[in-house]
C-alpha positions in Angstrom: 46.8 -46.8 7.1 45.3 -43.7 7.4 45.2 -45.0 11.5 48.9 -45.5 11.2 49.5 -41.8 9.5 47.5 -40.3 12.6 49.5 -41.9 14.9 52.9 -41.0 13.1 51.6 -37.2 12.9 51.6 -37.2 16.7 49.1 -35.0 18.1 46.8 -37.5 19.2 44.2 -38.1 16.8 41.3 -37.4 17.4 41.6 -36.8 21.1 43.2 -33.4 19.4 43.8 -32.5 16.0 46.0 -35.6 14.6 43.0 -36.7 12.5 42.2 -33.2 10.8 46.2 -32.7 10.3 46.3 -36.1 9.0 43.2 -35.5 6.6 45.1 -32.4 4.9 47.9 -34.0 4.2 46.4 -36.7 2.8 44.1 -34.7 0.8 45.9 -31.8 -0.3 49.4 -33.7 -0.1 50.4 -31.0 2.5 53.8 -31.6 5.0 53.1 -31.7 8.3 53.6 -27.9 9.3 51.8 -26.7 6.7 48.7 -29.2 7.4 48.9 -28.2 11.1 49.0 -24.2 10.3 46.3 -24.7 7.6 44.1 -26.7 10.1 44.9 -24.5 13.4 44.0 -21.3 10.6 40.5 -23.3 10.0 39.7 -23.2 14.1 41.1 -19.6 14.4 43.6 -21.4 16.9 47.3 -21.2 17.5 49.4 -24.2 16.1 50.5 -25.2 19.6 47.2 -25.8 20.9 46.5 -28.0 18.1 48.1 -30.8 20.7 46.5 -29.7 23.8 43.7 -31.9 24.6 41.3 -29.7 26.6 40.9 -26.6 24.2 40.9 -29.5 21.1 37.9 -31.3 23.4 35.8 -27.6 23.6 36.8 -27.0 19.6 35.3 -30.4 18.6 32.1 -29.9 20.9 31.5 -26.3 19.5 32.2 -27.4 15.8 30.1 -30.8 16.3 33.3 -32.5 14.6 33.3 -36.0 16.4 34.6 -36.7 20.3 36.5 -39.8 21.3 33.3 -40.3 23.8 30.7 -39.9 22.4 28.0 -37.5 24.1 23.7 -37.7 23.0 23.3 -35.3 20.6 26.5 -34.8 19.2 27.8 -35.8 15.5 29.0 -39.5 15.2 31.1 -41.2 12.1 29.7 -40.2 8.6 28.0 -37.1 10.1 31.4 -36.0 11.6 33.2 -36.8 8.8 31.1 -34.7 6.8 31.4 -31.7 9.1 35.0 -31.8 9.0 34.8 -32.2 5.0 32.4 -29.0 5.0 35.5 -27.2 7.6 38.5 -28.4 6.0 37.2 -27.8 2.6 38.5 -31.4 1.2 36.2 -34.5 -0.5 36.0 -37.3 2.1 34.8 -40.6 -0.4 33.1 -42.1 2.3 30.8 -38.6 2.8 30.3 -38.7 -1.1 29.4 -41.8 -1.1 27.2 -41.3 1.3 25.8 -38.4 -0.1 24.9 -40.1 -3.4 23.7 -42.9 -1.5 21.1 -40.9 0.3 20.7 -38.1 -3.0 21.7 -35.0 -1.1 
């Protein structure tokens, strides 16, 4: 369901900010425009830039919140999700389960 939601939001999933916007729609029940504005504000960019792959790749690298083509030394998987949860100020169940398992 999450993948379908990312694709339906229409801004490129992890290539841009579609995954971040989807998290806000699911976690906070925001409508798409509200979610886009929230994410843009958190990233310090204009809403239009959320769909720009070049800008978002730089932002994703700078914030270390995951990339499509993983690079050595960057966050992947649960580490990227943890950073996303902190950035967006949301709870991601898999991150919380991991924290509980690791006693963090």
